[in-house]
N, C-alpha and C positions, 0 to 999 in steps of 0.2 A: 275726711271722707269725700271720695270723686262721686258724685251725684250722675255724672254722667256714664257711669260704669253702668247704669241701668237705662241703657240707651234705647233697647226695642219699647220700654215702657214710656218713657218720655217722647217718644218718636209718634205715638199714638195719639192723636189728638181727639179727645170727646167733645171738643167745642164747649166746654164749661172752662172756668178759670180758677179748678182745683185740681188739675190736672196736665200732663205733658209739658209744653213750652211755657204755658201761661204760669203752673206755679215753679218753674225755674225764674220766670219776670216777678216774683214775689220775694224772694233772697234778699235784693238790692237792685238799685238802677243798673251798676254794671252788668249786673245779669241779665237784667232785662233787655238793655241794651245788647248784650251780645243775643239773646235767644231772638229777639224780634228781628235782627239782621242775620240769622243763619237758618237760608232755606230747606236747608234737609231737615230741619227741625219739625218743619210744617208739611211734610211730604204724605203722612198717613191719617187722613183726616176720616173721621168717625162720628154721625149724627144717628142717635138711633132712639126708640121711643122707651128705650131703658131707664134713661132718667131725663126729665124734662129741662130744657137750658133757657135761663130767660135772653130775652133778646138774641134768639139764635140765627137770626137773617143777619144781622151785625157782625156776631162772631163769624161766623161762616165765611162771611166777605172777608173780615180780617185776615183768616188764616189761609185763604186763597191766594190773597195779595203776596203774603208773606211767604208763600211757597214759591214766590219768583215765575220762573219757567222751567222747574223741574217735574220730573215725572209724577203723578199722584196715584197712591192707593189709596181708592173712596169708599166710603160705606155710607150709605143711605137706607134706613130701614125705619120711615118715622111714624108707621102706623097711624093711630088716632091722637097720638102724641101732641101734635100741633094743628089748629086750624087748618084749612085747605088752601086757605090764600097765602099761608105762612109756607105751607108744602110746595105752594107752586111757586114761591119767590125763590127756595131754596133748591129746587130742581133747577129753574132757569139760572141761577149761580153756576151751579155745578155744570151744567150743558153749555155755558159760556167758558167754562176752562175744560171742555172734553178733550180738546187738543192736546191737554197735559196727563189725561186719563192713562195709566198704565193696568192697574188694577183696579177693576169694579164690582162692588157688591152691592146688588140693588134691591131693593124688596117696594115695588110700588105699588099703591091699591089701584084698583079700577078707575077710581075718581082722577087720579095724577095722571092716568095714560095720557091724556090729550097733551100735557106737558111736554112728555116725551118725542112726540113729532117733531120738534126741532133739532133732534140728535144728527139727521141725515145731513143739515146744513154745514157739518162740521167736518175737517179732517181729522180724523181719529187714527193718527198714524204710530201713537205710542201704545195703544190699548192691545194686551195681549193674554189679559187674564179675566174672564167675566163669570160672576157667582150671580144666580137670583134667584129670586121665588115670585111666584104671581106673573108669571108672565102672560103676557096676552096678545102677543106680536109686535107689542109697542117697539122691538128694539131690532127691528129688520133691516134697519140701514145701516147697523154696525157694520166694520170693515173685517169680514168675517175671514178672510185671508189671512189678515193679521194676529187672529186669536189661535194661542197656543193651548190655553185651558180654559174649559168650559165646565160650568156648574151649574145645573139646574136641580134646585133644592125643593121641588115641589114633591108631595107625596103621591098625589092620585092626578088622574088625567082621563084623557078619553080617546080615541082613534086620533083624532084630529090633533091631539098632544103629540102622538108618535109620528104623524107627518111631518109636524113643526120639528123635531128631534131630526129626523131625517133629511129635512130641507136643511137645516144647520150645519149637520155633518157633510151634506154634499158641497157647502159653500165655505168650509172651513179645511182647505187641504194639508193646512200644515197643524191641526191640533195633536197635541201631544198626550193629554189628559183628557178624558170625557166623563162626566157624573151625572148620569140620567137615570135614576131609580126609581124613575116614576111608574104606578100602578094603574093601569087601565080599568076604570070603576065596571067597563062592559068589553066583552072579549074584544082584541084586537087584530085576531089572528089573519083577518084578512087585508092588515095593512103591510105591505114590505115593498122595497123597492123591486122591480122585475128584472133588475140585475145588480147583484150584489157590489156593492162599491167598494174599491181597494183604499185603503188609508194607512199607508206605508209608515206615516208619521207617529200614528197612535201607539203608546207604551202603556197605558195604564187606562182600564176601562171599569167603570160601574155600571151596570144595567141589570134589569131582572125582566123585561119584556122580551119574548120571543121574538117579536117582527123586527126590534131593533137588534138583535142578534145575529140573526139570520139574513140582513141586509147588509153586512160587513165582511169585507176581508180584510184583515190584519196581520200581514205577517211579521211584523217586528214587536207584536204586541207582547210585554213582558210581564205584566199584572193586572189580573182581572178579580172583580168583586161582583159575584153573583147576589145581589141582597136589595131587599126594600130600603126606603128613605130611614133614618135613624129612629124616627119616631112612628113610623108605621107600625102599625100590629097586625097587619095580614102578611101572608106565605108571599112567595114569589109564585106566580102563575106556574100550572100543572107543566107548561112547555116550556118552562125555563131551563131545566136541565138537559133535555135533547137538543133546544136549541145553542146551548153550550159547547156540547159535543158537536154539533154540526159545525160550528164557528172555528173549534179548534182543528179539526180535520180538514176544513175548508182552506183557513188561513195556514197551516201547517209552521203555525209560530211554535217559538220556543220560550213558553212559559217558565217563569221562575217562583211566581208567586200566587197562590189562588185562595181564594177565600169565599166560601158559601154561606150565607147566613137566610135562616128561615125559608129554604129549599124543599120541597118534597123530594125525599132522596129515594132512588131507585137502583138497581145494578148498574145504570149509567154511572155512577159515581166511579167506579171499577172502570170501566170503559175510558173515562175521562183521564183518569190517572195513568192507564195504559199509555195514551197519547202526549202526556205531558211528562216524562222521564226526568226532565230537568228543576221538575219543582223544587226550590229550597224551603219554600214557608207553605204551609197548610194549614187554614184557620177553617173550623166548622164550628157553627152556632143554631142551635135550634131551639125554640121556645117551648115547643112540645115533641113527646116521644111517641111514636109508632111501633107496635110490637115487631113490624116487619125490618124495622130499622136493627133490632140484635143482630141478625143475619148479614147483613150489610155492612156492619161496621166492626164485626167480628172478622170478616171477610179484608177489611179495610185495615186493621191493626195486624192481622197477619202477614199481607203484602207490604206495608211499611216497615215490618221486622225482617222481612225477607229483601227487601229493597229500599234499603235508608235513602235519604238526602244525600245528593253529591257535597263534598264539603267545599 
């Protein structure tokens, strides 16, 4: 059996001695030598609170060293699994190798944020993909002009959160995938850019706050998901569907994929479909049904029968 056929599994190091290249090294001394001296096996590093690792700092340091100078896919989500001092050492090690970051997934607690202030001292020339939760402005020094994929997994925020998202979009001229499904705990209708920002690079957008949608012009957008975060129980705000229609009409984009999750449906749904004749994929999900939806979705089905998606 060729163990390396399961490459993606072995290339994801959970920084413990029971998985990834550590496991390869337990087969025999020859395999251990090969694993320890093959940098590409150590480029996807994950250290999370799902499993507490013995001596995580030493193991993380060894893994980083064995990655040599290759680009890193790094995930740090420590939670309360480790003492603050240990978390600080882990983040400092990660930042020392930040010049290798290509994909970064980070969930820092508020106590860890001071450790992230050193990021701005490093040249993050390889970083193109950022996923985060618990964002508090600590990553403001990132090279946003390099970022092509940005994911914010917070479920709820406030007006300041929307302002920060808009700031990030302004600083990210090359972003292609933008995932910002936050819902404001208080109305954010007054938050928007004075002039909509043109982002011709953007191809894939997930959002649900009207102010974000109304602040953009995205002529090359191909896929949009109007949805709250995965674990959110709230519906998209009332103005989400009108803001989506405004975005499509303003951008004149040729959408091919549309996903609407927990949206308050009105007749605007039909107007949106009228403006997007190139839709090939339409996904609609709702956790509740209103009597007014009967007429709307009857008209939707009738329209889809008369005007099937292009092949």
